[in-house]
C-alpha positions as CSV (number, residue, x, y, z in Angstrom):
1,X,85.1,89.2,125.6
2,X,87.1,91.9,127.3
3,X,90.3,93.0,125.7
4,X,92.3,91.3,128.7
5,X,90.3,88.1,127.9
6,X,91.2,88.5,124.8
7,X,95.0,88.4,125.0
8,X,95.0,85.4,127.6
9,X,92.7,83.3,125.0
10,X,94.7,84.4,121.5
11,X,98.1,83.8,123.5
12,X,96.9,80.8,124.4
13,X,95.6,79.3,121.0
14,X,98.9,80.5,119.3
15,X,100.9,78.5,122.1
16,X,99.0,75.3,121.4
17,X,98.9,75.3,118.1
18,X,102.7,76.3,117.7
19,X,103.3,73.0,120.5
20,X,101.2,71.1,117.6
21,X,103.9,72.1,115.0
22,X,107.3,71.7,117.1
23,X,108.3,68.3,115.9
24,X,108.3,68.1,111.7
25,X,108.2,64.6,112.2
26,X,105.0,64.5,114.0
27,X,103.8,67.2,111.6
28,X,104.1,64.7,109.0
29,X,104.6,61.4,110.0
30,X,104.8,59.9,106.7
31,X,107.8,62.2,106.1
32,X,107.9,65.4,104.2
33,X,105.2,65.7,101.5
34,X,106.9,66.6,97.7
35,X,105.4,68.6,95.3
36,X,103.9,72.1,94.7
37,X,103.7,74.2,97.8
38,X,104.4,71.8,100.3
39,X,108.0,71.3,99.4
40,X,110.3,72.5,102.2
41,X,111.7,75.3,100.5
42,X,108.1,76.8,99.9
43,X,107.1,79.6,102.5
44,X,103.3,78.9,101.6
45,X,102.6,75.5,102.4
46,X,106.1,73.9,103.3
47,X,108.7,73.5,106.5
48,X,109.7,77.3,105.2
49,X,106.6,78.8,106.3
50,X,106.3,76.8,109.6
51,X,110.1,77.8,110.2
52,X,108.7,81.6,110.4
53,X,106.0,80.9,112.8
54,X,108.7,79.7,115.1
55,X,111.4,82.5,114.1
56,X,108.8,85.0,115.1
57,X,107.8,83.5,118.4
58,X,111.6,83.2,119.3
59,X,112.2,86.6,118.1
60,X,109.5,88.1,120.6
61,X,110.8,85.7,123.7
62,X,107.2,83.4,123.3
63,X,109.6,80.4,121.5
64,X,112.5,78.7,121.5
65,X,115.5,79.0,119.3
66,X,115.8,75.5,119.2
67,X,112.6,74.6,117.5
68,X,113.1,77.6,115.2
69,X,116.2,76.6,114.1
70,X,115.1,72.5,113.8
71,X,112.6,73.9,111.3
72,X,114.8,76.3,109.4
73,X,117.0,73.2,109.0
74,X,114.4,71.3,107.7
75,X,113.4,74.0,105.2
76,X,116.9,74.5,103.7
77,X,117.1,70.3,103.0
78,X,117.8,69.3,99.4
79,X,118.9,71.4,96.5
80,X,117.7,74.9,96.9
81,X,116.1,76.6,93.6
82,X,117.6,79.6,92.4
83,X,116.1,78.9,89.1
84,X,114.0,81.6,86.9
85,X,111.0,80.7,88.6
86,X,112.2,81.3,92.2
87,X,110.3,83.7,94.3
88,X,109.3,85.2,97.3
89,X,107.5,82.0,98.2
90,X,110.0,79.5,96.6
91,X,113.5,78.9,96.7
92,X,116.5,81.1,97.7
93,X,114.1,83.8,98.3
94,X,111.9,82.4,100.5
95,X,114.5,81.3,102.3
96,X,116.2,84.4,102.5
97,X,113.1,85.6,104.0
98,X,113.2,83.5,106.8
99,X,117.0,83.2,107.5
100,X,117.3,87.4,107.4
101,X,114.3,87.6,110.2
102,X,116.3,84.9,112.5
103,X,119.9,86.6,111.7
104,X,118.7,90.0,112.8
105,X,117.6,88.7,116.2
106,X,120.5,86.2,117.0
107,X,123.7,87.2,114.9
108,X,123.3,83.5,113.6
109,X,123.0,82.0,109.9
110,X,125.1,84.9,108.2
111,X,126.9,83.0,105.8
112,X,124.2,81.1,104.2
113,X,122.1,84.5,104.5
114,X,125.1,86.0,102.3
115,X,124.8,82.8,99.6
116,X,120.9,83.3,100.0
117,X,121.2,86.8,99.3
118,X,123.2,86.7,96.4
119,X,120.9,84.3,94.8
120,X,118.1,86.3,95.3
121,X,119.5,89.1,93.7
122,X,120.9,87.2,90.7
123,X,116.9,85.7,90.4
124,X,115.3,89.5,90.7
125,X,117.9,91.0,88.1
126,X,117.3,88.2,85.5
127,X,113.9,88.6,86.3
128,X,113.8,92.7,85.6
129,X,115.6,91.6,82.5
130,X,112.7,89.6,81.2
131,X,110.3,92.0,82.4
132,X,112.1,95.3,80.8
133,X,112.4,93.0,77.6
134,X,108.2,92.4,77.6
135,X,107.7,96.1,78.4
136,X,109.9,97.0,75.0
137,X,107.8,95.2,73.2
138,X,104.4,96.6,74.8
139,X,102.8,93.3,75.6
140,X,100.9,92.5,78.4
141,X,102.2,91.2,81.3
142,X,101.5,87.9,82.4
143,X,100.8,87.4,86.2
144,X,104.1,85.7,87.4
145,X,106.2,88.6,86.3
146,X,104.6,91.5,88.9
147,X,102.3,89.5,91.3
148,X,103.1,89.4,94.9
149,X,103.8,85.6,95.2
150,X,105.5,84.8,92.0
151,X,106.3,88.1,90.7
152,X,108.6,91.1,91.3
153,X,106.3,92.6,93.6
154,X,107.4,90.3,96.2
155,X,110.9,89.8,95.1
156,X,110.9,93.9,96.0
157,X,109.0,93.1,99.3
158,X,111.7,90.9,100.2
159,X,114.4,93.6,99.1
160,X,112.6,96.9,101.1
161,X,112.6,94.8,103.8
162,X,116.1,93.3,103.8
163,X,118.2,96.4,102.5
164,X,115.7,99.6,102.5
165,X,117.6,102.3,100.3
166,X,119.5,100.2,97.9
167,X,120.3,99.6,94.1
168,X,118.4,96.3,93.8
169,X,115.4,98.1,95.9
170,X,115.7,100.9,93.4
171,X,115.7,98.6,90.6
172,X,112.6,96.9,91.2
173,X,110.5,99.6,92.3
174,X,111.6,101.6,89.1
175,X,110.3,98.7,86.9
176,X,107.2,99.0,88.9
177,X,107.2,102.7,88.0
178,X,107.5,101.5,84.6
179,X,104.4,98.9,84.7
180,X,102.1,101.3,85.6
181,X,103.5,104.1,83.4
182,X,100.7,105.4,80.9
183,X,100.3,103.3,77.3
184,X,97.9,104.1,74.2
185,X,95.1,101.2,74.8
186,X,92.3,101.3,72.6
187,X,89.8,100.0,75.1
188,X,91.2,102.4,78.0
189,X,92.6,99.6,80.1
190,X,95.6,99.8,82.4
191,X,99.1,98.6,81.9
192,X,98.9,96.3,84.3
193,X,95.7,94.6,82.6
194,X,96.6,90.7,82.0
195,X,95.5,88.8,79.5
196,X,94.7,85.5,81.4
197,X,92.5,84.1,84.0
198,X,92.9,84.3,87.5
199,X,95.4,81.5,87.3
200,X,97.7,83.3,85.6
201,X,96.7,80.9,82.4
202,X,94.7,81.6,79.3
203,X,90.7,80.9,80.3
204,X,87.7,80.4,78.2
205,X,86.2,82.4,81.1
206,X,88.6,85.0,80.9
207,X,88.6,86.0,76.6
208,X,89.8,89.1,77.1
209,X,91.9,88.8,80.3
210,X,91.5,90.6,83.7
211,X,92.3,93.7,85.9
212,X,93.2,92.6,89.2
213,X,93.2,94.5,92.4
214,X,94.0,92.1,94.9
215,X,96.9,91.4,97.1
216,X,98.1,88.0,96.3
217,X,97.9,88.4,92.5
218,X,96.9,91.9,91.6
219,X,97.9,95.4,91.5
220,X,97.3,95.8,95.3
221,X,100.4,94.3,96.1
222,X,102.4,96.8,93.5
223,X,100.4,100.0,95.2
224,X,101.5,98.7,99.2
225,X,105.3,98.0,98.2
226,X,105.9,101.4,96.5
227,X,104.0,103.3,99.1
228,X,106.2,101.2,101.8
229,X,108.9,102.7,99.7
230,X,107.9,106.1,99.7
231,X,107.4,106.2,103.2
232,X,110.9,104.9,103.9
233,X,111.8,107.8,101.7
234,X,113.2,106.4,98.7
235,X,113.8,108.6,95.9
236,X,112.8,106.9,92.8
237,X,112.0,108.8,89.5
238,X,108.4,108.9,88.7
239,X,107.1,106.8,92.1
240,X,104.9,109.1,94.0
241,X,102.9,109.4,90.4
242,X,102.9,105.5,90.1
243,X,101.1,105.3,93.4
244,X,98.5,108.3,92.3
245,X,97.8,106.3,89.0
246,X,97.1,103.3,90.6
247,X,95.0,104.9,93.3
248,X,92.9,107.2,90.6
249,X,92.3,103.4,88.9
250,X,90.9,102.1,92.3
251,X,89.2,105.2,93.0
252,X,87.5,104.6,89.9
253,X,86.4,101.3,90.7
254,X,85.5,101.7,94.4
255,X,81.9,100.9,95.0
256,X,79.3,101.1,97.9
257,X,78.8,104.2,99.8
258,X,81.1,106.6,102.0
259,X,80.2,104.9,104.8
260,X,80.7,101.5,103.5
261,X,83.3,101.6,101.0
262,X,84.7,97.9,99.1
263,X,86.9,97.5,95.9
264,X,85.7,94.3,93.3
265,X,88.8,91.7,93.5
266,X,88.8,91.7,89.5
267,X,86.9,92.9,86.7
268,X,86.9,91.4,83.1
269,X,86.3,93.5,80.0
270,X,83.2,93.8,79.7
271,X,82.6,95.4,83.2
272,X,85.7,97.8,81.8
273,X,83.2,98.8,79.0
274,X,80.1,99.2,81.0
275,X,81.6,100.4,84.3
276,X,79.3,98.7,86.2
277,X,80.2,96.1,88.8
278,X,77.3,94.0,90.3
279,X,77.1,94.2,94.0
280,X,77.0,90.6,94.2
281,X,80.1,90.6,93.1
282,X,81.9,92.0,96.3
283,X,84.5,89.3,96.9
284,X,84.7,88.1,100.5
285,X,86.8,89.8,102.8
286,X,90.0,87.9,102.5
287,X,93.3,89.1,102.4
288,X,94.0,87.7,98.8
289,X,91.3,89.6,97.0
290,X,89.0,91.6,99.6
291,X,89.3,93.9,102.1
292,X,91.7,92.7,104.2
293,X,94.2,93.5,101.8
294,X,92.8,96.3,99.4
295,X,92.1,98.4,102.5
296,X,95.5,97.9,103.9
297,X,96.8,99.1,100.7
298,X,95.0,101.8,100.5
299,X,95.8,103.0,103.6
300,X,99.7,102.9,102.9
301,X,98.9,104.7,99.7
302,X,97.2,107.5,101.7
303,X,100.0,107.4,104.4
304,X,102.4,107.5,101.6
305,X,100.6,110.5,100.3
306,X,99.8,112.5,102.7
307,X,96.3,111.9,101.8
308,X,94.1,112.0,104.9
309,X,90.6,111.0,103.2
310,X,92.5,108.4,101.6
311,X,93.6,106.8,105.1
312,X,90.0,107.5,106.3
313,X,88.3,105.8,103.3
314,X,90.2,102.5,104.1
315,X,89.9,102.1,107.8
316,X,86.0,103.0,107.3
317,X,86.3,100.3,104.7
318,X,87.7,98.0,107.3
319,X,85.4,98.8,110.0
320,X,82.3,98.3,107.9
321,X,83.1,95.0,107.4
322,X,84.5,94.1,111.0
323,X,81.0,95.2,112.0
324,X,78.7,93.4,109.4
325,X,78.0,89.7,110.5
326,X,76.8,89.0,106.6
327,X,80.5,89.6,105.4
328,X,81.8,87.7,108.4
329,X,79.8,85.0,107.8
330,X,81.4,84.5,104.2
331,X,84.8,84.0,105.9
332,X,84.5,80.0,106.4
333,X,88.1,79.5,106.6
334,X,90.5,79.9,109.2
335,X,94.0,81.0,107.0
336,X,95.6,84.4,106.3
337,X,94.7,84.0,102.6
338,X,91.4,82.9,102.3
339,X,90.3,83.1,106.2
340,X,89.6,85.1,109.3
341,X,93.2,85.1,110.2
342,X,94.0,87.5,107.3
343,X,90.8,89.6,108.4
344,X,91.9,89.4,111.9
345,X,95.8,90.2,111.3
346,X,94.8,93.1,108.4
347,X,92.6,95.0,110.9
348,X,95.4,95.1,113.5
349,X,97.6,96.5,110.9
350,X,95.1,98.9,109.8
351,X,93.9,99.6,113.5
352,X,97.6,99.8,115.6
353,X,98.8,102.2,112.2
354,X,97.0,104.9,112.9
355,X,95.9,104.2,116.4
356,X,92.1,103.7,115.3
357,X,90.7,102.6,118.4
358,X,87.1,101.8,116.8
359,X,88.6,99.1,114.7
360,X,90.7,98.0,117.2
361,X,87.6,97.5,119.7
362,X,86.2,94.9,117.1
363,X,89.2,92.7,116.8
364,X,88.2,90.6,120.5
365,X,84.9,89.5,118.6
366,X,87.0,88.4,115.7
367,X,89.2,86.4,117.7
368,X,86.9,84.8,119.3
369,X,85.4,83.8,116.4
370,X,88.6,82.4,114.9
371,X,89.3,80.8,118.2
372,X,86.2,79.1,117.8
373,X,86.2,78.0,114.4
374,X,89.8,76.4,115.0
375,X,87.5,73.9,117.3
376,X,86.8,72.3,114.1
377,X,89.5,69.3,113.3
378,X,91.3,68.6,110.7
379,X,93.6,71.9,109.6
380,X,96.4,71.7,107.3
381,X,99.8,72.9,109.1
382,X,100.8,75.4,106.5
383,X,101.5,78.9,106.7
384,X,99.3,80.6,104.2
385,X,95.9,78.4,104.7
386,X,96.8,76.9,108.1
387,X,97.7,76.5,111.5
388,X,101.3,77.9,110.9
389,X,99.5,81.5,109.7
390,X,96.4,81.6,112.4
391,X,99.3,81.2,115.0
392,X,100.9,83.8,113.6
393,X,98.0,86.2,113.5
394,X,96.5,85.1,117.3
395,X,100.4,85.4,118.6
396,X,100.4,89.3,117.0
397,X,97.1,90.0,118.3
398,X,97.9,88.5,122.1
399,X,101.5,90.4,122.4
400,X,99.9,93.7,120.4
401,X,103.7,93.6,118.6
402,X,105.6,92.4,115.6
403,X,109.1,93.7,115.1
404,X,111.0,94.5,112.2
405,X,111.6,93.0,110.1
406,X,108.1,92.3,109.7
407,X,107.1,88.6,109.6
408,X,104.1,90.0,107.7
409,X,106.1,91.6,104.7
410,X,105.3,88.5,102.8
411,X,101.6,89.4,102.7
412,X,102.5,93.2,102.0
413,X,101.1,94.1,104.9
414,X,104.1,95.5,106.3
């Protein structure tokens, strides 16, 4: 498939998916589902995430603002959560996220954006107070304190995108610096080590907790967000050293060789003691735990630290994955989180960031694989694991453009 054909097929597939998601009543014929991430104000699974698709298409001239407005209105129906558990993926912060992107292109929604911003800042400062109290007690962090989806890294990603160099942004980055500060630990575990399992709760399979490298729930997203802060020139005390500390840990655990590096998704205490990670534990190339996320975080860190060797390692990891049919075959889902769309979009980000034509040349093959997989029936409409996210990835590849404020900031990819 030639590059020209790829553009046409990607845009056609994105258009088809977007048309199928035009009308909320048709997407959910029995009415909006309730509960969990299917709530309207959920970015991952609700109307909020589908609104982001239509907002991005309208911003780039490939969709209409009436459809974007219809979905935005659907997302804000009902009582909006600004409770302590509100986060980038749910409640006022999620709605602020999509509203900001609509406002920058239209000038509309200024009043509601201000209200959502005020609520998001209040939530963020309450979460910061809790986090600093926990740090004062020298306790291990819970997953929901700092991760991207539920925690302060996600809120920091929003504030960085929304305000750039502002007091609230610097407060979150200062917290992330403190999160990574060296501490006395008899087992030599890093300060972001969690005493819980991968669900964020205590689990018998993880009696000593785990260290998480991923972008969804681990230190990878913090690395990406702090690196973005450095690239934007934010002068937060200790920020470069914090980025270097995370890089040192990820370097310690990097696997493979110079031609095919990779990072584990997580390690447990036994692995931390032995220093060994079995090659069979290599995560699939997904965004949440695999190279789609970890390589992009490493690339951003390398750019922020002016470390060309790190950038090269990150891009080599991505290229090796794109050329490995065994790794590609492990991705059977379509979505941004667990599937092919996440790899496609992360590879587009990495390749276009530095003009790496070796990576961008591989994208047509991956796009074709994704479009073929789409032919299977029964895909969820949602953003994170379903059709809306796939449409965004294909739309971005087809247009070769993702204007700021970037839609993929919620993935810590931009």
